[in-house]
N, C-alpha and C positions, 0 to 999 in steps of 0.2 A: 577800594578793597580792604576789608578788615578781617582779622582773625578774632573770632568772638567765642567766649565761653558763655553759653546760654543754658541755665540749669535752674531747677527748683530745689529748695532746701527747707528743712524744718527751722523753726525759730531758733533752735540751739545749734544750727550749723551742720546738719547731716543730710545727705542726698538720698540715703537708703539705710535700712536697718543693717545689723551685723550680717544677716543672711541674705542681703541684697534685695529685700522686699521694698516695693514702692506702694504697697497698699495704703499706707498712711496718707499718700498724696492725692489719690483719685477723688475722694469726697470733697476736696477743698475748692475745686473750681472746674470750669469747663474750658478745655483747650481752645475752642473756637471763640470764646469770649476773652481771650488773652491777646498778647502781642504776637503769638506764634504764627498765625496766617501771614502777617506782613513780614515777619522775621524770615520764615522759611522761603518766601518768594525771592528773597535777596541772597540766598545761600547757593553757592556753586559747587562746594565740596565739603565733605564731612570727615572728621577724625573721631574715632571711637575707641575706648579702651576695651579690653577683653571682658571685664565683668559686665559692662553695659551691653556688649554684644551678646554675651551668654544670657542675659536677662531677656533680650529680644528673641533669642532662640527658644528659651523655656516658655515664653509667653506669646509665641507666634500666633496662636488662635485668638488670644485676647487682642493682640495688635491688629490682626486681620478683621476682627469684628468692629473695632474702632476706626481703622484707617482704610479698610477695603482690600488690604493685602498684607501678607506676613512681613514684608519689607516695605515700609511706608515712604521710602525716599527714592526720588528719581536721580538725585545727584550721585556722583561717584563717591565712594567711602573707602577710607583707609582704616583698617582694624589693627590696632597695636596689640600684639600678643607675642609671647615667647612660646606659647603652646599651639598645637594643631587644634583648630576649632572646626565644627561643622559649618557647611556652607548653606546659606538660605537661598533656595532656588530663585532665580530671577534677580537677585541683588547684584548691583554693580559695585563689587567690593574687591579690595586687595588686602591681604594679610601682610603686615610689616612688623619689624621690630628695630630697635636701635635709636639712633639720634633723630629727634623730631625735626631738626633743621633740614636734613636731607629730604625727608618725606614732604615737608612744608613746601619746598620748591616745586615738587611734582603736583601738589595740591593747588598751588597758586596757578600753575599752568592750566590745570583741568578746570578750575573755577571760572576762568575766562572773565576776569574783572568783577566777579561777584564775590561775596564774602565766604570765608571758611568758618565752619561751625565745629567747635570742640564740643562734641555731644556729651562726653563723660568718659571717665569719671574725673574726680577732683585731682588725682595724682597726674593724669595725662594733661589736664589743663595747667597744672603746676609745671610740668616739663616744658610746655610751650612758653609759659611765663619766664622760667629760668633761662631759656634760650633767647629771650627778648623778642618773642614773636607774638605775644598776646596783646591785642589792641583794646579790647572791650570785654567787660563782664556784665552780663544781664542776669540778674538773680531774682527769682521769684520766691518770696518767703511765705511759707505756709504757717497757719496758726495751729501748729502741732509741735510737740517736743518729743524727741526720741531717746534722750539721755546718752545713748551710745549708737554707733553705726559708722557708715562710710562718710568721712568729712567732705564738705563742699570744696574746700581748697586748702590742702595740707601744706601751706606755706605761711611764713610770717611776712606780712606786707604792711608797712606802716605809712602813715600820711607823710608826704603828699602824693605818693605813687598812685593811689586810687582816688580819682576825682569824681564825685557824685554829680551826674548830669541830669537825672530825672528820677522822679518817684511817681508811681501810679498805683492807685487802689484798683485791683482787678475784681474783687468780690469781698464779702465779709470774711473770707478765709485766706485771701492771698493779696500780697502787695508786690510790686516789681520795682527793683532798684537797678539803675543803669550807671555803670562806672566806666570812665575812660582810664586806661592804664598809661600813666606817664612814664616814659622810658628814660633811662640815663640819669636817674636821680639816686645815687648811692646812699644818700641820707635817708631815703624812705624804706630801705630794706634792712632788716636785721636778722 
């Protein structure tokens, strides 16, 4: 069982524009020609930040056209937010806030030996990292630059904490990097 941050980023390190748009990403590759189908098959629970969830709500029709339903996940999901958010009908979700360590224990139990996916955003993934709970980062890098936006991972993490374990070209517009997160190395964080 791993806790994984699986995300796409622009070449200059942003997962979305300043206004939370992902339109830059969609022309760069086909989700079905990526590692996503194998990845999601091993996921037993999800953690999602409020901006990512709100993007799902705003783009529910687009998500339904692509995935067949407004909420494309069968796994239970925990949505981290300090605000009251609308509920997507049929989604197995719980709204939570506070310390990720407490919620992580519930997620591990629900995942039933499968992996936990930190869907987004970068700050939420950083909170799991800060708590020593993040095991792996799977980053798909797109051939686009945004100059400004929502950062992939707003933390300073220096070598040897992140250990590159694989590189894969997905298309002419995307490459995937997989990193193990080595824990307990205070020399790697600044």
